[in-house]
C-alpha positions in Angstrom: 10.8 6.9 -57.0 10.1 9.8 -59.3 7.1 12.2 -59.0 6.5 15.8 -59.6 4.0 16.2 -56.7 5.9 18.3 -54.1 3.4 17.7 -51.3 3.7 13.9 -51.8 7.5 14.1 -51.8 7.5 16.2 -48.6 5.2 13.7 -46.9 7.4 10.8 -47.8 10.5 12.6 -46.5 8.8 13.6 -43.3 7.7 10.0 -42.8 11.3 8.9 -43.2 10.9 7.2 -46.5 13.8 9.0 -48.3 15.5 12.2 -49.2 14.8 14.6 -52.0 16.0 17.7 -53.9 13.3 20.4 -53.6 13.2 24.1 -54.2 13.8 25.8 -50.9 10.7 28.0 -51.3 8.6 24.8 -51.4 9.7 23.7 -47.9 9.9 27.0 -46.1 7.0 26.2 -43.7 8.4 22.7 -42.9 11.9 24.1 -42.3 10.6 26.7 -39.9 8.5 24.1 -38.1 11.5 21.8 -37.9 9.7 19.0 -39.8 12.4 19.0 -42.5 16.0 19.9 -42.6 18.5 21.0 -45.3 21.9 19.6 -46.0 24.5 21.8 -47.5 26.5 20.5 -50.5 29.9 21.9 -50.8 31.9 21.7 -54.0 28.9 21.2 -56.2 26.8 23.7 -58.1 23.4 22.3 -58.9 21.1 23.9 -61.4 17.4 23.3 -61.6 16.3 21.5 -64.8 13.1 23.2 -66.0 10.7 22.2 -68.7 8.4 24.6 -70.5 5.1 23.3 -71.8 2.6 25.0 -74.1 0.0 23.9 -76.6 1.6 23.4 -80.0 -1.6 24.4 -81.8 -2.3 27.6 -79.8 -1.1 31.0 -80.9 1.3 32.6 -78.4 1.1 36.2 -77.4 4.1 38.4 -78.4 5.4 38.4 -74.8 5.0 34.6 -74.5 6.8 34.1 -77.9 9.6 36.5 -76.8 10.0 34.5 -73.6 10.3 31.2 -75.5 12.8 32.8 -77.9 15.0 33.9 -74.9 14.8 30.5 -73.4 15.8 28.8 -76.7 18.9 31.2 -76.9 19.8 30.4 -73.3 19.3 26.7 -73.9 21.7 26.8 -76.8 24.4 28.3 -74.5 23.8 25.8 -71.7 26.1 23.0 -71.0 24.4 19.7 -71.6 23.6 17.6 -68.5 24.4 20.3 -66.1 21.5 20.2 -63.7 20.1 18.1 -61.0 19.4 15.3 -63.5 23.1 15.2 -64.4 24.1 15.3 -60.7 21.8 12.3 -59.9 23.0 10.4 -62.9 26.6 10.9 -61.7 25.8 9.9 -58.2 23.9 6.7 -59.2 26.4 5.6 -61.9 29.6 6.6 -60.1 28.9 6.4 -56.4 31.7 7.5 -54.1 
């Protein structure tokens, strides 16, 4: 299943209906209450794939435009398929 609703994902995992990759800050309370647990992954560096959304027809402030320019420069340097999406693709197409 794929969803962007973190609370829904946490509820499914706590119910025993799967596992998930979540940002640690999103599960701090559940970890301290022992409702969820983490699993360390050795030998793999995983990067968070992030999307930026903005209205195409809206004027951006100079700081917002500068931020987008920096992201575009960083994106040009990034290795393709290097984040969680790539990891999941590798795991599902080449299971060990």
